[in-house]
C-alpha positions in Angstrom: 8.6 7.6 -9.5 11.3 6.4 -7.1 10.1 6.8 -3.5 12.2 8.8 -1.1 14.5 7.3 1.5 13.1 6.3 4.8 13.3 8.8 7.6 12.0 6.7 10.5 13.6 5.6 13.7 15.2 2.2 14.4 13.4 -0.7 12.9 13.1 -4.3 13.7 15.3 -6.5 11.6 12.8 -7.3 8.9 12.4 -4.6 6.3 11.9 -6.1 2.8 10.0 -9.3 2.4 12.1 -10.6 -0.4 13.1 -14.0 0.9 13.3 -12.7 4.5 10.0 -13.5 6.1 8.9 -16.2 3.6 6.6 -14.1 1.6 6.5 -13.4 -2.1 8.5 -10.4 -3.3 5.6 -8.2 -4.3 4.3 -5.9 -1.5 5.8 -4.1 1.4 3.8 -2.4 4.1 5.3 0.7 5.6 4.1 3.9 7.3 2.2 6.2 5.1 3.4 9.8 5.5 7.1 10.0 5.5 8.2 6.5 4.7 6.5 5.4 1.4 8.7 2.3 1.1 10.9 0.3 3.4 14.6 0.6 2.8 17.6 0.1 5.2 18.7 3.2 7.0 21.6 4.2 9.1 19.4 3.7 12.2 18.6 0.2 11.0 22.2 -0.7 10.5 23.1 0.8 13.8 20.5 -1.5 15.5 21.5 -4.5 13.5 25.2 -4.1 14.2 24.8 -4.5 17.9 23.3 -8.0 17.5 26.0 -8.9 15.0 28.9 -7.7 17.2 27.5 -9.6 20.2 27.4 -12.8 18.1 30.9 -12.1 16.7 32.1 -11.7 20.3 31.0 -15.2 21.1 32.7 -16.8 18.2 35.7 -14.5 17.4 39.0 -14.9 19.2 39.3 -11.1 19.2 36.3 -8.7 19.7 35.6 -6.0 17.2 36.0 -2.6 19.0 33.5 0.2 18.7 35.9 2.5 16.8 36.0 0.0 13.9 32.2 -0.1 13.5 32.0 2.7 10.9 34.5 0.7 8.9 32.4 -2.5 9.1 29.1 -0.7 8.7 29.5 2.4 6.5 25.8 3.1 6.8 26.0 3.3 10.6 28.2 6.4 10.7 30.6 8.5 8.6 32.8 6.4 6.3 36.4 6.7 7.3 38.6 8.0 4.5 41.5 5.9 3.4 40.2 2.6 4.8 40.6 -0.1 2.1 37.3 -1.6 1.0 38.4 -5.1 2.1 38.8 -3.9 5.7 35.1 -2.9 5.7 33.9 -6.4 4.7 32.3 -8.6 7.3 33.6 -12.2 7.7 31.4 -14.9 6.2 30.2 -16.2 9.6 29.0 -12.7 10.5 27.1 -12.4 7.2 25.5 -15.8 8.0 24.5 -14.5 11.4 22.9 -11.4 9.8 21.0 -13.6 7.3 19.8 -15.9 10.0 18.7 -13.0 12.2 16.7 -11.5 9.3 15.0 -14.7 8.4 14.0 -15.3 12.1 12.6 -11.8 12.5 8.8 -11.2 12.7 7.1 -9.4 9.8 7.6 -5.6 9.9 4.8 -3.7 11.6 4.5 0.0 10.9 4.9 2.2 13.9 2.1 4.5 15.1 2.2 8.1 14.0 0.6 10.9 16.1 -0.9 13.4 13.8 -1.6 16.2 16.4 -2.2 16.7 20.0 -5.9 16.4 19.5 -5.8 13.3 17.3 -5.7 9.7 18.3 -2.6 7.7 17.3 -2.9 6.7 13.7 -1.4 3.6 12.0 -1.3 4.6 8.4 -0.8 1.7 5.9 1.1 2.1 2.7 1.1 -1.0 0.4 3.7 -0.9 -2.4 3.6 -3.1 -5.4 7.2 -4.0 -5.5 8.1 -6.1 -8.6 9.0 -3.5 -11.2 11.1 -6.0 -13.3 7.8 -7.8 -14.1 5.9 -4.6 -14.4 4.2 -5.3 -11.1 2.2 -8.1 -12.6 -0.6 -9.4 -10.4 0.7 -12.9 -10.2 -0.9 -15.3 -7.7 1.9 -14.7 -5.2 1.4 -10.9 -5.7 -2.3 -11.2 -5.2 -2.0 -13.3 -2.0 0.6 -10.9 -0.6 -1.7 -7.9 -1.5 -4.6 -9.6 0.2 -2.6 -10.2 3.4 -1.3 -6.6 3.4 -4.8 -5.2 2.9 -6.0 -7.3 5.8 -3.0 -6.3 8.0 -4.3 -4.4 11.0 -7.7 -4.0 9.4 -9.4 -4.2 12.7 -6.9 -1.9 14.5 -8.5 1.2 15.8 -5.3 3.0 14.9 -5.6 2.3 11.1 -7.2 5.2 9.4 -6.3 4.9 5.7 -4.5 2.7 3.2 -2.5 3.9 0.2 -1.6 1.5 -2.7 1.3 2.6 -4.9 3.9 0.9 -7.0 7.6 0.9 -7.8 8.8 1.7 -11.3 7.1 3.3 -14.4 4.2 0.8 -14.4 1.6 0.7 -11.7 0.5 -2.8 -12.7 0.3 -4.6 -16.0 -2.4 -6.9 -14.7 -2.3 -10.7 -14.5 1.0 -12.5 -15.2 0.2 -14.1 -18.6 2.8 -16.9 -17.9 0.5 -18.1 -15.2 -2.4 -18.3 -17.7 -1.0 -20.8 -20.1 -2.6 -24.2 -20.7 0.2 -25.9 -18.8 -0.9 -24.3 -15.5 -4.3 -26.0 -15.7 -7.9 -25.1 -15.0 -7.6 -25.3 -11.2 -4.7 -22.9 -11.1 -6.5 -20.4 -13.4 -9.6 -20.5 -11.2 -7.5 -19.8 -8.1 -5.9 -16.8 -9.8 -9.2 -15.1 -10.7 -10.8 -16.1 -7.4 -8.0 -14.5 -5.4 -8.1 -11.4 -7.6 -11.8 -11.1 -7.0 -11.3 -11.5 -3.2 -8.7 -8.7 -3.2 -11.1 -6.3 -5.0 -13.9 -7.2 -2.7 -11.7 -6.7 0.3 -11.0 -3.1 -0.8 -14.7 -2.4 -1.2 -15.5 -3.9 2.2 -12.5 -2.6 4.1 -13.4 -0.5 7.1 -11.1 2.4 6.1 -10.7 4.2 2.8 -8.2 2.8 0.3 -6.4 5.3 -2.0 -4.6 4.3 -5.2 -1.6 6.5 -6.1 -0.9 5.9 -9.8 2.2 7.2 -11.5 2.4 5.1 -14.6 0.5 2.6 -16.7 -2.3 0.6 -15.2 -3.7 -2.1 -17.5 -6.1 -5.0 -17.2 -6.3 -6.2 -13.6 -4.1 -3.2 -12.7 -6.7 -0.9 -14.0 -9.3 -3.0 -12.1 -7.3 -2.4 -8.9 -7.4 1.4 -9.5 -11.1 1.3 -10.3 -11.8 -0.7 -7.1 -10.1 1.8 -4.8 -12.3 4.4 -3.0 -10.1 7.2 -4.2 -7.5 7.3 -7.0 -4.8 10.0 -7.3 -2.9 10.0 -10.6 0.0 11.9 -12.1 -0.3 13.5 -15.5 1.9 10.6 -16.8 -0.5 7.9 -15.8 -2.6 6.0 -18.4 -5.2 3.2 -18.2 -6.2 0.4 -20.5 -8.0 -3.0 -20.6 -6.1 -4.6 -23.5 -6.9 -8.2 -22.9 -8.8 -8.5 -26.1 -5.6 -8.0 -28.0 -4.2 -11.2 -26.7 -7.4 -13.2 -26.9 -8.4 -12.8 -23.3 -11.3 -10.4 -22.8 -11.0 -8.3 -19.6 -14.2 -9.6 -18.1 -13.3 -9.3 -14.5 -11.7 -5.8 -14.9 -14.9 -4.8 -16.6 -16.8 -5.3 -13.3 -14.9 -2.6 -11.5 -14.4 -0.4 -14.6 -18.1 -0.6 -15.5 -19.0 0.7 -12.0 -16.4 3.5 -12.2 -17.0 5.0 -15.6 -20.0 5.4 -18.0 -21.0 2.2 -19.8 -20.0 3.4 -23.3 -16.6 4.5 -22.1 -16.0 1.2 -20.4 -17.1 -0.8 -23.4 -14.9 1.2 -25.8 -11.9 0.5 -23.5 -12.9 -3.2 -23.3 -13.6 -3.7 -27.0 -10.6 -1.9 -28.4 -8.0 -2.2 -25.7 -6.9 1.3 -26.4 -5.5 3.3 -23.4 -6.9 6.5 -22.1 -4.8 9.3 -20.6 -5.0 10.5 -17.0 -7.0 13.5 -18.0 -9.5 11.3 -19.8 -9.7 9.1 -16.8 -10.4 12.1 -14.7 -13.1 13.3 -17.1 -14.9 9.9 -17.0 -14.5 9.4 -13.2 -11.9 6.6 -13.1 -9.6 8.8 -11.0 -10.3 11.5 -8.4 -7.6 13.9 -9.3 -4.7 14.4 -11.7 -1.6 16.4 -10.6 1.9 16.9 -12.0 4.2 14.0 -11.4 6.3 15.8 -8.9 3.3 16.7 -6.8 1.6 13.3 -6.8 3.0 12.0 -3.5 2.5 15.3 -1.7 -1.1 15.6 -2.8 -1.9 11.9 -2.0 -0.4 12.3 1.5 -2.4 15.5 2.0 -5.6 13.6 1.3 -4.5 10.7 3.4 -3.6 13.0 6.4 -7.0 14.6 6.2 -8.8 11.3 6.4 -6.4 10.1 9.1 -7.3 13.2 11.2 -11.0 12.2 11.3 -13.0 9.7 13.4 -12.5 6.2 12.2 -15.9 4.9 13.4 -17.7 7.7 11.5 -15.7 7.2 8.3 -16.2 3.4 8.5 -19.9 3.8 9.0 -20.2 6.3 6.1 -18.2 4.1 3.7 -20.3 1.0 4.4 -23.5 3.0 4.0 -22.4 4.6 0.7 -21.7 1.3 -1.0 -24.8 -0.4 0.5 -27.2 2.2 -0.9 -25.7 2.3 -4.4 -27.5 -0.6 -6.0 -30.8 0.2 -4.2 -33.8 2.1 -5.6 -34.2 5.7 -4.5 -36.7 5.0 -1.7 -34.7 2.1 -0.3 -31.5 4.1 -0.5 -32.9 7.0 1.5 -34.4 4.5 4.1 -31.0 2.9 4.6 -29.0 6.1 4.8 -31.6 7.7 7.2 -31.1 4.8 9.6 -27.3 5.3 9.2 -27.6 8.9 10.2 -29.5 7.9 13.3 -26.8 5.3 14.1 -24.1 7.9 13.5 -25.7 10.2 16.1 -25.5 7.4 18.6 -21.8 7.1 18.2 -19.7 8.9 20.8 -17.8 10.7 18.1 -21.0 11.8 16.5 -22.0 13.7 19.7 -18.4 14.8 20.3 -18.2 16.4 16.8 -21.5 18.3 17.3 -20.6 19.4 20.8 -17.2 20.6 19.7 -18.8 22.6 16.8 -21.2 24.3 19.2 -18.5 25.0 21.7 -16.2 26.4 18.9 -13.4 24.0 19.6 -11.7 21.1 17.8 -13.3 17.7 18.4 -11.3 15.1 20.2 -12.1 11.8 18.5 -12.2 8.5 20.4 -10.2 6.8 17.5 
């Protein structure tokens, strides 16, 4: 599903990380709700043109006047009719200045978004797997970028939720098999799987909920990524598989997350046969949280994300950690751990604020 165009305000001059800020072309971080993927906008070009024109004024014998700007930057205003294409082209030195400006710019940081007058500012993270030509394969570069993006602003009190989605018809095809050939060597292979495991553990241990938004095929480590997320929203066109056995590489690491998300016999059938399951089957077995029509996937995912973002981050963080901590415990230990968590929750300012607001029949005002 192609993401909609950006509708944000002026941005810093670093939008896409493909050769701009020195990071692999795999993930872009952008605000969650109305800007699912970074793409240059009219506001962006309007901001960028000022820098370019100033530089052109220092090195051009004749300054470029403001009325000519729509001709030079069609995205910055209405395109003038009848203006030859060549007259809208920038000179080579101006293009070089733009390129140098982009490369020197700091990484893009999503702006804060205020949800309502009673909610704290929320920095909502959207991570996009952005290499559709390679079916969003989880190459080592992709995994490292994904790890960095998940860690981005992790400790910020404004970050409330993370959504992971993908460009193109494939969510992720898993590891890049070209990196798993004998020529790469044992050390490189070990780094690939170690980094992948770190990413999956980061999702589990992240202080805020992580939502997968799946609108296509998720296989092998791509299926592992979906299974590792706290919530998974899927379109009715999504499908899931662990087909490594078909190419002689059993999906052992994907089996870790898959075996903890679906019943054992379902996981083993997927691992032994490599056959895909549909979105409805994934919902039946617990691999995804909800299946919606393709056209409603983004809207429904954002609805869930907005709901989480409207809540207290300390309370949600405490609850997520307690939930995963009690899972492997026996019943008595699990109740002991979660009972202590409830006591700790009541000691939080937001714990008392929520109860007080309920008794006073008003909306709570969360600290974060």
